[in-house]
A tleap script that builds the chain and sets N, CA, C and O, in Angstrom:
source leaprc.protein.ff14SB
mol = sequence {
  NMET ILE ASP GLU HIE ALA ALA ALA LEU LEU
  ALA LEU LEU ASP ALA ASP ASN ALA ALA PRO
  ALA LEU VAL VAL TYR ASP GLY LYS ALA PRO
  SER PRO LEU PRO ASP VAL LYS THR ASN PRO
  TYR VAL LEU VAL TYR PHE ASP SER ASN ASP
  PRO GLU PHE ASP PHE ASP ALA HIE PRO TRP
  LEU PHE GLN MET THR ALA ILE CYS HIE CYS
  VAL GLY GLY SER ALA LYS ALA ALA ARG MET
  VAL ALA ASP ARG VAL ARG THR ALA LEU VAL
  GLY VAL THR PRO THR VAL ALA GLY ARG SER
  CYS TYR PRO ILE SER ARG GLU SER GLY VAL
  PRO PRO GLN ARG ASP GLU SER THR GLY SER
  LEU VAL MET ASP GLN ILE ASP LEU TYR VAL
  LEU GLN SER ILE PRO CGLY
}
set mol.1.N position { 3.614 -13.478 -11.743 }
set mol.1.CA position { 2.359 -12.769 -11.889 }
set mol.1.C position { 1.975 -12.064 -10.583 }
set mol.1.O position { 1.367 -10.994 -10.611 }
set mol.2.N position { 2.329 -12.663 -9.438 }
set mol.2.CA position { 2.025 -12.016 -8.161 }
set mol.2.C position { 2.765 -10.684 -8.086 }
set mol.2.O position { 2.205 -9.687 -7.630 }
set mol.3.N position { 4.013 -10.663 -8.529 }
set mol.3.CA position { 4.780 -9.428 -8.510 }
set mol.3.C position { 4.171 -8.375 -9.431 }
set mol.3.O position { 4.251 -7.182 -9.140 }
set mol.4.N position { 3.563 -8.802 -10.537 }
set mol.4.CA position { 2.918 -7.859 -11.443 }
set mol.4.C position { 1.730 -7.173 -10.762 }
set mol.4.O position { 1.480 -5.990 -10.992 }
set mol.5.N position { 1.001 -7.916 -9.926 }
set mol.5.CA position { -0.109 -7.317 -9.176 }
set mol.5.C position { 0.427 -6.282 -8.178 }
set mol.5.O position { -0.124 -5.188 -8.056 }
set mol.6.N position { 1.499 -6.636 -7.469 }
set mol.6.CA position { 2.107 -5.699 -6.515 }
set mol.6.C position { 2.624 -4.465 -7.246 }
set mol.6.O position { 2.427 -3.341 -6.783 }
set mol.7.N position { 3.280 -4.667 -8.378 }
set mol.7.CA position { 3.828 -3.544 -9.145 }
set mol.7.C position { 2.727 -2.608 -9.623 }
set mol.7.O position { 2.916 -1.391 -9.636 }
set mol.8.N position { 1.578 -3.156 -10.017 }
set mol.8.CA position { 0.466 -2.321 -10.474 }
set mol.8.C position { -0.044 -1.435 -9.340 }
set mol.8.O position { -0.333 -0.257 -9.550 }
set mol.9.N position { -0.153 -1.994 -8.156 }
set mol.9.CA position { -0.617 -1.218 -7.013 }
set mol.9.C position { 0.427 -0.175 -6.602 }
set mol.9.O position { 0.076 0.970 -6.317 }
set mol.10.N position { 1.690 -0.558 -6.570 }
set mol.10.CA position { 2.755 0.390 -6.229 }
set mol.10.C position { 2.820 1.540 -7.237 }
set mol.10.O position { 3.081 2.683 -6.861 }
set mol.11.N position { 2.585 1.240 -8.509 }
set mol.11.CA position { 2.604 2.285 -9.538 }
set mol.11.C position { 1.507 3.314 -9.299 }
set mol.11.O position { 1.711 4.505 -9.537 }
set mol.12.N position { 0.345 2.865 -8.830 }
set mol.12.CA position { -0.728 3.803 -8.519 }
set mol.12.C position { -0.311 4.746 -7.396 }
set mol.12.O position { -0.571 5.948 -7.455 }
set mol.13.N position { 0.333 4.197 -6.377 }
set mol.13.CA position { 0.798 5.037 -5.267 }
set mol.13.C position { 1.909 5.967 -5.717 }
set mol.13.O position { 1.926 7.141 -5.348 }
set mol.14.N position { 2.831 5.454 -6.505 }
set mol.14.CA position { 3.975 6.235 -6.954 }
set mol.14.C position { 3.556 7.366 -7.896 }
set mol.14.O position { 4.296 8.334 -8.072 }
set mol.15.N position { 2.389 7.244 -8.492 }
set mol.15.CA position { 1.899 8.276 -9.414 }
set mol.15.C position { 1.433 9.532 -8.685 }
set mol.15.O position { 1.211 10.561 -9.324 }
set mol.16.N position { 1.280 9.472 -7.360 }
set mol.16.CA position { 0.879 10.648 -6.583 }
set mol.16.C position { 2.104 11.542 -6.403 }
set mol.16.O position { 2.913 11.339 -5.498 }
set mol.17.N position { 2.220 12.528 -7.281 }
set mol.17.CA position { 3.369 13.424 -7.243 }
set mol.17.C position { 2.995 14.846 -6.843 }
set mol.17.O position { 3.768 15.781 -7.050 }
set mol.18.N position { 1.791 15.004 -6.263 }
set mol.18.CA position { 1.417 16.331 -5.769 }
set mol.18.C position { 2.428 16.734 -4.702 }
set mol.18.O position { 2.915 15.893 -3.947 }
set mol.19.N position { 2.735 18.008 -4.647 }
set mol.19.CA position { 3.764 18.469 -3.698 }
set mol.19.C position { 3.287 18.362 -2.259 }
set mol.19.O position { 2.189 18.824 -1.946 }
set mol.20.N position { 4.070 17.772 -1.386 }
set mol.20.CA position { 5.257 16.973 -1.711 }
set mol.20.C position { 4.838 15.599 -2.229 }
set mol.20.O position { 3.804 15.068 -1.825 }
set mol.21.N position { 5.635 15.033 -3.116 }
set mol.21.CA position { 5.318 13.722 -3.686 }
set mol.21.C position { 5.171 12.677 -2.585 }
set mol.21.O position { 5.888 12.703 -1.584 }
set mol.22.N position { 4.231 11.761 -2.787 }
set mol.22.CA position { 4.036 10.668 -1.838 }
set mol.22.C position { 5.252 9.744 -1.902 }
set mol.22.O position { 5.614 9.261 -2.975 }
set mol.23.N position { 5.872 9.503 -0.762 }
set mol.23.CA position { 7.042 8.626 -0.698 }
set mol.23.C position { 6.542 7.216 -0.399 }
set mol.23.O position { 5.826 6.996 0.577 }
set mol.24.N position { 6.925 6.265 -1.249 }
set mol.24.CA position { 6.430 4.893 -1.164 }
set mol.24.C position { 7.619 3.939 -1.038 }
set mol.24.O position { 8.565 3.997 -1.824 }
set mol.25.N position { 7.552 3.058 -0.028 }
set mol.25.CA position { 8.572 2.026 0.141 }
set mol.25.C position { 7.904 0.664 0.028 }
set mol.25.O position { 6.844 0.425 0.606 }
set mol.26.N position { 8.540 -0.221 -0.726 }
set mol.26.CA position { 8.022 -1.569 -0.959 }
set mol.26.C position { 8.683 -2.544 0.015 }
set mol.26.O position { 9.767 -3.064 -0.247 }
set mol.27.N position { 8.006 -2.783 1.150 }
set mol.27.CA position { 8.440 -3.816 2.082 }
set mol.27.C position { 9.545 -3.456 3.045 }
set mol.27.O position { 9.764 -4.174 4.020 }
set mol.28.N position { 10.255 -2.355 2.801 }
set mol.28.CA position { 11.356 -2.002 3.696 }
set mol.28.C position { 11.632 -0.508 3.577 }
set mol.28.O position { 11.770 0.035 2.481 }
set mol.29.N position { 11.709 0.141 4.739 }
set mol.29.CA position { 12.102 1.544 4.773 }
set mol.29.C position { 13.623 1.623 4.763 }
set mol.29.O position { 14.291 0.685 5.197 }
set mol.30.N position { 14.173 2.719 4.277 }
set mol.30.CA position { 15.633 2.824 4.230 }
set mol.30.C position { 16.239 2.956 5.622 }
set mol.30.O position { 15.562 3.289 6.595 }
set mol.31.N position { 17.533 2.683 5.680 }
set mol.31.CA position { 18.266 2.856 6.925 }
set mol.31.C position { 19.452 3.760 6.626 }
set mol.31.O position { 20.243 3.445 5.737 }
set mol.32.N position { 19.602 4.852 7.322 }
set mol.32.CA position { 18.779 5.282 8.445 }
set mol.32.C position { 17.418 5.776 7.966 }
set mol.32.O position { 17.259 6.244 6.838 }
set mol.33.N position { 16.458 5.656 8.852 }
set mol.33.CA position { 15.090 6.067 8.565 }
set mol.33.C position { 15.021 7.578 8.395 }
set mol.33.O position { 15.642 8.311 9.165 }
set mol.34.N position { 14.270 8.063 7.393 }
set mol.34.CA position { 14.135 9.511 7.240 }
set mol.34.C position { 13.408 10.113 8.447 }
set mol.34.O position { 12.664 9.420 9.141 }
set mol.35.N position { 13.626 11.393 8.687 }
set mol.35.CA position { 12.944 12.095 9.766 }
set mol.35.C position { 11.466 12.198 9.391 }
set mol.35.O position { 11.112 12.926 8.463 }
set mol.36.N position { 10.611 11.481 10.100 }
set mol.36.CA position { 9.194 11.424 9.741 }
set mol.36.C position { 8.483 12.755 9.956 }
set mol.36.O position { 7.391 12.960 9.427 }
set mol.37.N position { 9.081 13.661 10.722 }
set mol.37.CA position { 8.465 14.980 10.901 }
set mol.37.C position { 8.459 15.760 9.595 }
set mol.37.O position { 7.527 16.516 9.320 }
set mol.38.N position { 9.491 15.578 8.799 }
set mol.38.CA position { 9.581 16.301 7.530 }
set mol.38.C position { 9.436 15.386 6.315 }
set mol.38.O position { 9.291 15.873 5.194 }
set mol.39.N position { 9.474 14.068 6.522 }
set mol.39.CA position { 9.417 13.107 5.416 }
set mol.39.C position { 8.455 11.959 5.718 }
set mol.39.O position { 8.892 10.822 5.894 }
set mol.40.N position { 7.143 12.242 5.779 }
set mol.40.CA position { 6.208 11.135 5.992 }
set mol.40.C position { 6.238 10.194 4.781 }
set mol.40.O position { 6.652 10.587 3.690 }
set mol.41.N position { 5.799 8.957 4.986 }
set mol.41.CA position { 5.861 7.984 3.903 }
set mol.41.C position { 4.823 6.886 4.114 }
set mol.41.O position { 4.189 6.800 5.166 }
set mol.42.N position { 4.667 6.049 3.087 }
set mol.42.CA position { 3.862 4.837 3.204 }
set mol.42.C position { 4.770 3.647 2.921 }
set mol.42.O position { 5.483 3.608 1.918 }
set mol.43.N position { 4.726 2.684 3.825 }
set mol.43.CA position { 5.476 1.434 3.699 }
set mol.43.C position { 4.454 0.351 3.372 }
set mol.43.O position { 3.506 0.147 4.130 }
set mol.44.N position { 4.639 -0.349 2.242 }
set mol.44.CA position { 3.639 -1.297 1.760 }
set mol.44.C position { 4.177 -2.720 1.802 }
set mol.44.O position { 5.270 -3.011 1.317 }
set mol.45.N position { 3.368 -3.604 2.403 }
set mol.45.CA position { 3.637 -5.041 2.397 }
set mol.45.C position { 2.507 -5.713 1.634 }
set mol.45.O position { 1.381 -5.216 1.614 }
set mol.46.N position { 2.808 -6.845 1.005 }
set mol.46.CA position { 1.786 -7.566 0.245 }
set mol.46.C position { 1.595 -8.969 0.785 }
set mol.46.O position { 2.534 -9.607 1.261 }
set mol.47.N position { 0.352 -9.437 0.700 }
set mol.47.CA position { 0.011 -10.799 1.089 }
set mol.47.C position { -1.006 -11.298 0.074 }
set mol.47.O position { -1.996 -10.619 -0.196 }
set mol.48.N position { -0.772 -12.477 -0.490 }
set mol.48.CA position { -1.721 -13.032 -1.453 }
set mol.48.C position { -2.488 -14.174 -0.824 }
set mol.48.O position { -2.093 -14.710 0.212 }
set mol.49.N position { -3.598 -14.544 -1.465 }
set mol.49.CA position { -4.400 -15.639 -0.941 }
set mol.49.C position { -3.642 -16.957 -0.988 }
set mol.49.O position { -4.004 -17.906 -0.292 }
set mol.50.N position { -2.599 -17.024 -1.800 }
set mol.50.CA position { -1.757 -18.214 -1.884 }
set mol.50.C position { -0.431 -17.806 -2.509 }
set mol.50.O position { -0.387 -17.521 -3.706 }
set mol.51.N position { 0.652 -17.768 -1.737 }
set mol.51.CA position { 1.923 -17.307 -2.285 }
set mol.51.C position { 2.472 -18.183 -3.406 }
set mol.51.O position { 3.378 -17.766 -4.128 }
set mol.52.N position { 1.939 -19.379 -3.557 }
set mol.52.CA position { 2.378 -20.259 -4.638 }
set mol.52.C position { 1.283 -20.422 -5.686 }
set mol.52.O position { 1.237 -21.432 -6.389 }
set mol.53.N position { 0.411 -19.437 -5.791 }
set mol.53.CA position { -0.705 -19.464 -6.727 }
set mol.53.C position { -0.195 -19.705 -8.144 }
set mol.53.O position { 0.687 -18.989 -8.617 }
set mol.54.N position { -0.746 -20.705 -8.818 }
set mol.54.CA position { -0.358 -21.048 -10.185 }
set mol.54.C position { -1.427 -20.490 -11.122 }
set mol.54.O position { -2.511 -21.060 -11.250 }
set mol.55.N position { -1.114 -19.370 -11.776 }
set mol.55.CA position { -2.089 -18.701 -12.626 }
set mol.55.C position { -2.471 -19.544 -13.841 }
set mol.55.O position { -3.563 -19.378 -14.385 }
set mol.56.N position { -1.594 -20.440 -14.270 }
set mol.56.CA position { -1.913 -21.284 -15.420 }
set mol.56.C position { -2.802 -22.461 -15.025 }
set mol.56.O position { -3.757 -22.786 -15.729 }
set mol.57.N position { -2.488 -23.089 -13.912 }
set mol.57.CA position { -3.246 -24.269 -13.480 }
set mol.57.C position { -4.569 -23.906 -12.818 }
set mol.57.O position { -5.520 -24.686 -12.866 }
set mol.58.N position { -4.638 -22.718 -12.195 }
set mol.58.CA position { -5.832 -22.307 -11.448 }
set mol.58.C position { -6.237 -20.893 -11.852 }
set mol.58.O position { -5.955 -19.936 -11.132 }
set mol.59.N position { -6.885 -20.761 -12.981 }
set mol.59.CA position { -7.155 -19.416 -13.498 }
set mol.59.C position { -8.394 -18.738 -12.889 }
set mol.59.O position { -9.072 -17.975 -13.577 }
set mol.60.N position { -8.689 -18.998 -11.646 }
set mol.60.CA position { -9.836 -18.354 -11.036 }
set mol.60.C position { -9.406 -17.098 -10.278 }
set mol.60.O position { -8.324 -16.554 -10.502 }
set mol.61.N position { -10.246 -16.671 -9.412 }
set mol.61.CA position { -10.023 -15.426 -8.696 }
set mol.61.C position { -8.715 -15.424 -7.892 }
set mol.61.O position { -8.443 -16.334 -7.108 }
set mol.62.N position { -7.934 -14.395 -8.109 }
set mol.62.CA position { -6.717 -14.164 -7.328 }
set mol.62.C position { -6.959 -12.933 -6.471 }
set mol.62.O position { -7.537 -11.950 -6.933 }
set mol.63.N position { -6.512 -12.990 -5.216 }
set mol.63.CA position { -6.695 -11.857 -4.314 }
set mol.63.C position { -5.380 -11.534 -3.620 }
set mol.63.O position { -4.687 -12.419 -3.120 }
set mol.64.N position { -5.055 -10.251 -3.601 }
set mol.64.CA position { -3.853 -9.781 -2.921 }
set mol.64.C position { -4.239 -8.645 -1.986 }
set mol.64.O position { -5.021 -7.764 -2.343 }
set mol.65.N position { -3.674 -8.680 -0.779 }
set mol.65.CA position { -3.890 -7.617 0.189 }
set mol.65.C position { -2.639 -6.760 0.266 }
set mol.65.O position { -1.522 -7.273 0.332 }
set mol.66.N position { -2.838 -5.451 0.259 }
set mol.66.CA position { -1.736 -4.509 0.457 }
set mol.66.C position { -1.895 -3.929 1.854 }
set mol.66.O position { -2.907 -3.302 2.163 }
set mol.67.N position { -0.895 -4.141 2.690 }
set mol.67.CA position { -0.900 -3.606 4.051 }
set mol.67.C position { -0.090 -2.319 3.995 }
set mol.67.O position { 1.124 -2.349 3.797 }
set mol.68.N position { -0.765 -1.194 4.169 }
set mol.68.CA position { -0.130 0.115 4.013 }
set mol.68.C position { 0.077 0.761 5.374 }
set mol.68.O position { -0.883 1.094 6.069 }
set mol.69.N position { 1.342 0.934 5.747 }
set mol.69.CA position { 1.707 1.627 6.984 }
set mol.69.C position { 1.954 3.087 6.604 }
set mol.69.O position { 2.956 3.412 5.966 }
set mol.70.N position { 1.033 3.956 7.001 }
set mol.70.CA position { 1.130 5.379 6.699 }
set mol.70.C position { 1.788 6.052 7.894 }
set mol.70.O position { 1.200 6.130 8.973 }
set mol.71.N position { 3.010 6.538 7.698 }
set mol.71.CA position { 3.870 6.960 8.799 }
set mol.71.C position { 4.152 8.455 8.722 }
set mol.71.O position { 4.462 8.997 7.662 }
set mol.72.N position { 4.035 9.105 9.884 }
set mol.72.CA position { 4.350 10.529 9.969 }
set mol.72.C position { 4.783 10.890 11.369 }
set mol.72.O position { 4.788 10.047 12.267 }
set mol.73.N position { 5.144 12.139 11.552 }
set mol.73.CA position { 5.621 12.618 12.841 }
set mol.73.C position { 4.524 13.068 13.772 }
set mol.73.O position { 4.796 13.525 14.883 }
set mol.74.N position { 3.271 12.944 13.328 }
set mol.74.CA position { 2.110 13.274 14.160 }
set mol.74.C position { 0.929 12.458 13.664 }
set mol.74.O position { 0.973 11.885 12.576 }
set mol.75.N position { -0.124 12.408 14.464 }
set mol.75.CA position { -1.333 11.694 14.039 }
set mol.75.C position { -1.887 12.332 12.772 }
set mol.75.O position { -2.326 11.630 11.861 }
set mol.76.N position { -1.868 13.651 12.712 }
set mol.76.CA position { -2.365 14.353 11.529 }
set mol.76.C position { -1.554 13.975 10.293 }
set mol.76.O position { -2.131 13.731 9.233 }
set mol.77.N position { -0.229 13.923 10.410 }
set mol.77.CA position { 0.618 13.561 9.271 }
set mol.77.C position { 0.326 12.140 8.798 }
set mol.77.O position { 0.248 11.893 7.594 }
set mol.78.N position { 0.165 11.207 9.732 }
set mol.78.CA position { -0.157 9.823 9.364 }
set mol.78.C position { -1.510 9.757 8.662 }
set mol.78.O position { -1.670 9.032 7.680 }
set mol.79.N position { -2.489 10.518 9.170 }
set mol.79.CA position { -3.820 10.545 8.525 }
set mol.79.C position { -3.737 11.138 7.131 }
set mol.79.O position { -4.410 10.670 6.213 }
set mol.80.N position { -2.916 12.165 6.967 }
set mol.80.CA position { -2.783 12.798 5.648 }
set mol.80.C position { -2.171 11.842 4.633 }
set mol.80.O position { -2.607 11.795 3.483 }
set mol.81.N position { -1.159 11.075 5.052 }
set mol.81.CA position { -0.578 10.065 4.158 }
set mol.81.C position { -1.636 9.012 3.845 }
set mol.81.O position { -1.782 8.603 2.693 }
set mol.82.N position { -2.374 8.572 4.861 }
set mol.82.CA position { -3.419 7.555 4.664 }
set mol.82.C position { -4.486 8.045 3.692 }
set mol.82.O position { -4.989 7.271 2.877 }
set mol.83.N position { -4.832 9.330 3.777 }
set mol.83.CA position { -5.830 9.893 2.871 }
set mol.83.C position { -5.322 9.890 1.432 }
set mol.83.O position { -6.078 9.608 0.502 }
set mol.84.N position { -4.059 10.198 1.255 }
set mol.84.CA position { -3.489 10.179 -0.094 }
set mol.84.C position { -3.446 8.759 -0.650 }
set mol.84.O position { -3.701 8.546 -1.836 }
set mol.85.N position { -3.125 7.796 0.198 }
set mol.85.CA position { -3.109 6.393 -0.221 }
set mol.85.C position { -4.525 5.973 -0.621 }
set mol.85.O position { -4.726 5.371 -1.676 }
set mol.86.N position { -5.490 6.292 0.220 }
set mol.86.CA position { -6.889 5.944 -0.051 }
set mol.86.C position { -7.337 6.556 -1.382 }
set mol.86.O position { -7.973 5.883 -2.192 }
set mol.87.N position { -7.010 7.815 -1.602 }
set mol.87.CA position { -7.397 8.497 -2.843 }
set mol.87.C position { -6.756 7.833 -4.058 }
set mol.87.O position { -7.386 7.718 -5.110 }
set mol.88.N position { -5.508 7.397 -3.916 }
set mol.88.CA position { -4.796 6.767 -5.037 }
set mol.88.C position { -5.313 5.373 -5.366 }
set mol.88.O position { -5.177 4.916 -6.500 }
set mol.89.N position { -5.912 4.686 -4.376 }
set mol.89.CA position { -6.263 3.279 -4.579 }
set mol.89.C position { -7.752 2.967 -4.673 }
set mol.89.O position { -8.166 2.250 -5.584 }
set mol.90.N position { -8.554 3.478 -3.772 }
set mol.90.CA position { -9.954 3.035 -3.676 }
set mol.90.C position { -10.737 3.340 -4.951 }
set mol.90.O position { -10.790 4.476 -5.422 }
set mol.91.N position { -11.336 2.293 -5.485 }
set mol.91.CA position { -12.165 2.409 -6.678 }
set mol.91.C position { -11.394 2.405 -7.982 }
set mol.91.O position { -11.996 2.446 -9.056 }
set mol.92.N position { -10.081 2.356 -7.908 }
set mol.92.CA position { -9.247 2.358 -9.115 }
set mol.92.C position { -9.063 0.922 -9.594 }
set mol.92.O position { -8.816 0.016 -8.799 }
set mol.93.N position { -9.187 0.731 -10.893 }
set mol.93.CA position { -8.992 -0.585 -11.490 }
set mol.93.C position { -7.613 -0.616 -12.136 }
set mol.93.O position { -7.402 -0.008 -13.186 }
set mol.94.N position { -6.669 -1.325 -11.508 }
set mol.94.CA position { -5.308 -1.365 -12.080 }
set mol.94.C position { -5.247 -2.255 -13.316 }
set mol.94.O position { -6.179 -3.001 -13.618 }
set mol.95.N position { -4.137 -2.154 -14.014 }
set mol.95.CA position { -3.906 -2.976 -15.200 }
set mol.95.C position { -2.820 -3.998 -14.902 }
set mol.95.O position { -1.713 -3.650 -14.492 }
set mol.96.N position { -3.160 -5.273 -15.117 }
set mol.96.CA position { -2.195 -6.371 -14.988 }
set mol.96.C position { -2.337 -7.212 -16.251 }
set mol.96.O position { -3.429 -7.698 -16.549 }
set mol.97.N position { -1.255 -7.388 -16.990 }
set mol.97.CA position { -1.294 -8.125 -18.258 }
set mol.97.C position { -1.894 -9.515 -18.077 }
set mol.97.O position { -1.507 -10.257 -17.174 }
set mol.98.N position { -2.835 -9.855 -18.938 }
set mol.98.CA position { -3.448 -11.181 -18.923 }
set mol.98.C position { -4.513 -11.372 -17.856 }
set mol.98.O position { -5.055 -12.469 -17.720 }
set mol.99.N position { -4.825 -10.324 -17.094 }
set mol.99.CA position { -5.817 -10.425 -16.024 }
set mol.99.C position { -6.833 -9.297 -16.165 }
set mol.99.O position { -6.524 -8.230 -16.697 }
set mol.100.N position { -8.021 -9.541 -15.691 }
set mol.100.CA position { -9.045 -8.504 -15.563 }
set mol.100.C position { -9.172 -8.200 -14.083 }
set mol.100.O position { -9.580 -9.051 -13.292 }
set mol.101.N position { -8.822 -6.985 -13.721 }
set mol.101.CA position { -8.829 -6.602 -12.315 }
set mol.101.C position { -10.146 -5.947 -11.922 }
set mol.101.O position { -10.807 -5.301 -12.735 }
set mol.102.N position { -10.504 -6.126 -10.680 }
set mol.102.CA position { -11.636 -5.439 -10.085 }
set mol.102.C position { -11.122 -4.138 -9.462 }
set mol.102.O position { -9.927 -4.012 -9.195 }
set mol.103.N position { -12.013 -3.173 -9.231 }
set mol.103.CA position { -11.567 -1.962 -8.539 }
set mol.103.C position { -11.012 -2.315 -7.149 }
set mol.103.O position { -11.529 -3.205 -6.473 }
set mol.104.N position { -9.977 -1.621 -6.745 }
set mol.104.CA position { -9.360 -1.835 -5.430 }
set mol.104.C position { -10.315 -1.353 -4.346 }
set mol.104.O position { -10.970 -0.321 -4.493 }
set mol.105.N position { -10.385 -2.107 -3.264 }
set mol.105.CA position { -11.244 -1.717 -2.146 }
set mol.105.C position { -10.417 -1.655 -0.858 }
set mol.105.O position { -9.375 -2.297 -0.730 }
set mol.106.N position { -10.915 -0.868 0.081 }
set mol.106.CA position { -10.283 -0.794 1.400 }
set mol.106.C position { -11.005 -1.799 2.283 }
set mol.106.O position { -12.226 -1.742 2.422 }
set mol.107.N position { -10.259 -2.712 2.877 }
set mol.107.CA position { -10.854 -3.773 3.688 }
set mol.107.C position { -11.021 -3.366 5.145 }
set mol.107.O position { -12.072 -3.596 5.742 }
set mol.108.N position { -9.988 -2.762 5.714 }
set mol.108.CA position { -10.050 -2.357 7.123 }
set mol.108.C position { -8.879 -1.436 7.427 }
set mol.108.O position { -8.030 -1.173 6.575 }
set mol.109.N position { -8.855 -0.956 8.652 }
set mol.109.CA position { -7.764 -0.077 9.049 }
set mol.109.C position { -7.708 0.091 10.550 }
set mol.109.O position { -8.626 -0.283 11.280 }
set mol.110.N position { -6.607 0.664 10.987 }
set mol.110.CA position { -6.372 0.938 12.400 }
set mol.110.C position { -5.981 2.410 12.500 }
set mol.110.O position { -5.139 2.870 11.729 }
set mol.111.N position { -6.577 3.165 13.437 }
set mol.111.CA position { -6.199 4.575 13.583 }
set mol.111.C position { -4.712 4.714 13.910 }
set mol.111.O position { -4.069 3.737 14.294 }
set mol.112.N position { -4.163 5.919 13.762 }
set mol.112.CA position { -2.742 6.113 14.045 }
set mol.112.C position { -2.351 5.623 15.438 }
set mol.112.O position { -3.021 5.908 16.431 }
set mol.113.N position { -1.251 4.881 15.479 }
set mol.113.CA position { -0.717 4.350 16.736 }
set mol.113.C position { 0.595 5.053 17.054 }
set mol.113.O position { 1.421 5.286 16.171 }
set mol.114.N position { 0.771 5.382 18.306 }
set mol.114.CA position { 1.943 6.107 18.791 }
set mol.114.C position { 3.110 5.143 19.038 }
set mol.114.O position { 2.930 4.073 19.618 }
set mol.115.N position { 4.310 5.538 18.589 }
set mol.115.CA position { 5.520 4.765 18.852 }
set mol.115.C position { 6.643 5.755 19.173 }
set mol.115.O position { 6.992 6.596 18.345 }
set mol.116.N position { 7.198 5.652 20.361 }
set mol.116.CA position { 8.307 6.516 20.750 }
set mol.116.C position { 9.553 5.685 21.072 }
set mol.116.O position { 10.464 6.166 21.746 }
set mol.117.N position { 9.591 4.439 20.590 }
set mol.117.CA position { 10.700 3.540 20.906 }
set mol.117.C position { 12.022 4.000 20.295 }
set mol.117.O position { 13.087 3.593 20.759 }
set mol.118.N position { 11.970 4.833 19.270 }
set mol.118.CA position { 13.198 5.322 18.638 }
set mol.118.C position { 13.721 6.589 19.305 }
set mol.118.O position { 14.779 7.097 18.932 }
set mol.119.N position { 12.986 7.101 20.287 }
set mol.119.CA position { 13.388 8.330 20.960 }
set mol.119.C position { 12.652 9.548 20.456 }
set mol.119.O position { 12.715 10.608 21.078 }
set mol.120.N position { 11.951 9.420 19.335 }
set mol.120.CA position { 11.109 10.511 18.852 }
set mol.120.C position { 9.770 9.926 18.417 }
set mol.120.O position { 9.661 8.735 18.124 }
set mol.121.N position { 8.770 10.775 18.382 }
set mol.121.CA position { 7.411 10.332 18.072 }
set mol.121.C position { 7.275 9.904 16.611 }
set mol.121.O position { 7.651 10.637 15.696 }
set mol.122.N position { 6.736 8.717 16.415 }
set mol.122.CA position { 6.370 8.211 15.093 }
set mol.122.C position { 4.931 7.722 15.199 }
set mol.122.O position { 4.596 6.953 16.101 }
set mol.123.N position { 4.086 8.165 14.284 }
set mol.123.CA position { 2.695 7.723 14.248 }
set mol.123.C position { 2.504 6.849 13.006 }
set mol.123.O position { 2.938 7.207 11.911 }
set mol.124.N position { 1.857 5.712 13.190 }
set mol.124.CA position { 1.696 4.714 12.132 }
set mol.124.C position { 0.232 4.325 12.027 }
set mol.124.O position { -0.328 3.735 12.950 }
set mol.125.N position { -0.387 4.656 10.900 }
set mol.125.CA position { -1.766 4.246 10.635 }
set mol.125.C position { -1.718 3.125 9.611 }
set mol.125.O position { -1.101 3.266 8.555 }
set mol.126.N position { -2.370 2.013 9.923 }
set mol.126.CA position { -2.342 0.842 9.039 }
set mol.126.C position { -3.692 0.680 8.362 }
set mol.126.O position { -4.730 0.640 9.022 }
set mol.127.N position { -3.667 0.587 7.032 }
set mol.127.CA position { -4.876 0.335 6.247 }
set mol.127.C position { -4.620 -0.840 5.321 }
set mol.127.O position { -3.526 -0.997 4.780 }
set mol.128.N position { -5.652 -1.667 5.147 }
set mol.128.CA position { -5.557 -2.842 4.273 }
set mol.128.C position { -6.423 -2.633 3.035 }
set mol.128.O position { -7.600 -2.284 3.128 }
set mol.129.N position { -5.812 -2.854 1.878 }
set mol.129.CA position { -6.503 -2.716 0.605 }
set mol.129.C position { -6.471 -4.066 -0.102 }
set mol.129.O position { -5.538 -4.850 0.070 }
set mol.130.N position { -7.512 -4.325 -0.906 }
set mol.130.CA position { -7.625 -5.609 -1.590 }
set mol.130.C position { -7.685 -5.397 -3.092 }
set mol.130.O position { -8.473 -4.597 -3.595 }
set mol.131.N position { -6.827 -6.138 -3.802 }
set mol.131.CA position { -6.809 -6.171 -5.251 }
set mol.131.C position { -7.174 -7.592 -5.673 }
set mol.131.O position { -6.557 -8.560 -5.230 }
set mol.132.N position { -8.193 -7.703 -6.541 }
set mol.132.CA position { -8.633 -9.010 -7.035 }
set mol.132.C position { -8.589 -9.007 -8.567 }
set mol.132.O position { -8.805 -7.981 -9.211 }
set mol.133.N position { -8.302 -10.186 -9.127 }
set mol.133.CA position { -8.308 -10.307 -10.585 }
set mol.133.C position { -8.771 -11.709 -10.981 }
set mol.133.O position { -8.719 -12.665 -10.207 }
set mol.134.N position { -9.221 -11.772 -12.220 }
set mol.134.CA position { -9.605 -13.039 -12.845 }
set mol.134.C position { -8.924 -13.096 -14.201 }
set mol.134.O position { -8.427 -12.074 -14.676 }
set mol.135.N position { -8.886 -14.258 -14.837 }
set mol.135.CA position { -8.261 -14.326 -16.163 }
set mol.135.C position { -8.894 -13.316 -17.099 }
set mol.135.O position { -10.105 -13.098 -17.066 }
set mol.136.N position { -8.079 -12.708 -17.924 }
set mol.136.CA position { -8.639 -11.688 -18.809 }
set mol.136.C position { -7.992 -11.688 -20.115 }
set mol.136.O position { -8.347 -10.887 -20.980 }
savepdb mol mol.pdb
quit
């Protein structure tokens, strides 16, 4: 069931196909890494309130956080990816079988951070989104 919550959130991001389509990676970027100057992307990690949550034994509120790394070749590119992620998620109520979901909210974020450890500039803006559900 935890994976179903992650899949619902990823599907919302993957549905952004405006040109250029939003590129979404679940937990791992490909190797070799695409050139972020021409291929910005969002890398998503998930964290739940309890990774061993038993939906049958404990049918109360479940909460999952999506950590979205919005990556581009400039601060502007990272912000643009972050804006698309925010538009795709905030206030949207996803569908998860057997659960009633609340609208997704943005919990916090960090402005774009500079990384030149690979030899070229990569900007990474991190935003945290929260998905909650109850039995439905």
